C-alpha positions as CSV (number, residue, x, y, z in Angstrom):
1,X,124.7,108.6,-1.9
2,X,122.0,109.6,0.8
3,X,120.6,108.3,4.0
4,X,117.4,108.9,5.8
5,X,117.4,110.2,9.3
6,X,116.1,106.6,10.4
7,X,119.1,105.2,8.5
8,X,121.7,107.4,10.4
9,X,119.9,106.4,13.8
10,X,120.2,102.6,12.9
11,X,123.8,102.7,11.7
12,X,124.7,104.9,14.8
13,X,122.7,103.2,17.4
14,X,121.3,106.6,18.4
15,X,117.7,105.4,18.8
16,X,115.0,107.3,16.9
17,X,115.2,109.1,13.4
18,X,113.8,112.2,15.4
19,X,116.9,112.2,17.7
20,X,119.1,112.4,14.5
21,X,116.8,115.3,13.2
22,X,117.2,117.1,16.4
23,X,121.1,116.7,16.1
24,X,121.1,117.7,12.4
25,X,119.2,120.9,13.4
26,X,121.8,121.9,15.9
27,X,124.8,120.7,14.2
28,X,124.0,119.8,10.6
29,X,126.0,122.6,9.2
30,X,129.2,120.9,10.2
31,X,128.3,118.0,7.9
32,X,126.9,117.2,4.3
33,X,123.3,117.8,5.6
34,X,121.7,117.6,2.2
35,X,122.6,113.7,2.0
36,X,120.5,113.1,5.1
37,X,116.7,113.2,4.2
38,X,113.2,112.2,5.1
39,X,111.9,108.5,4.5
40,X,110.3,109.9,1.3
41,X,113.7,111.5,0.1
42,X,112.5,115.1,1.0
43,X,114.0,117.8,3.1
44,X,112.3,120.7,4.9
45,X,111.2,123.3,2.5
46,X,113.5,125.9,3.7
47,X,116.5,123.7,2.9
48,X,115.5,122.6,-0.5
49,X,116.8,125.5,-2.6
50,X,120.6,125.0,-1.2
51,X,120.1,121.3,-1.3
52,X,119.2,121.1,-4.8
53,X,122.5,122.8,-5.6
54,X,124.4,120.3,-3.9
55,X,122.2,117.3,-5.3
56,X,123.1,118.7,-8.8
57,X,126.7,119.1,-8.2
58,X,127.0,115.7,-6.8
59,X,124.6,114.0,-9.3
60,X,121.8,112.8,-7.0
61,X,118.6,111.8,-9.0
62,X,115.4,113.4,-8.2
63,X,111.8,111.7,-8.3
64,X,110.7,113.1,-11.7
65,X,108.6,116.3,-11.3
66,X,109.6,116.9,-7.4
67,X,112.4,118.1,-5.2
68,X,112.8,114.7,-3.5
69,X,115.8,112.3,-3.9
70,X,115.2,109.2,-5.5
71,X,116.2,106.9,-2.6
72,X,115.6,103.9,-4.8
73,X,118.9,105.0,-6.9
74,X,120.9,106.6,-4.4
75,X,120.4,105.4,-0.9
76,X,123.7,104.3,1.0
77,X,123.1,101.0,2.7
78,X,126.0,101.2,5.1
79,X,129.8,100.5,5.2
80,X,129.6,97.6,2.9
81,X,127.8,99.7,0.1
82,X,130.6,101.1,-2.0
83,X,129.9,104.8,-3.1
84,X,129.2,105.1,-6.9
């Protein structure tokens, strides 16, 4: 399951997606950072090779022919959304 930076901002009340991005850039190594992506399902290019390993291990679907997550199939909608 994955979330966008905006999803995290909304769920936590942190305000803007950019604030979440700033926190992730400083402290993301302590979290499953590969599960928090841009609104289009992508990550900064430098993170993609490592993220692809995690995504493959966890079975995250990609948009065909890209290195972006298919958020329509793997987006987490909050506490009421059972992982699966």
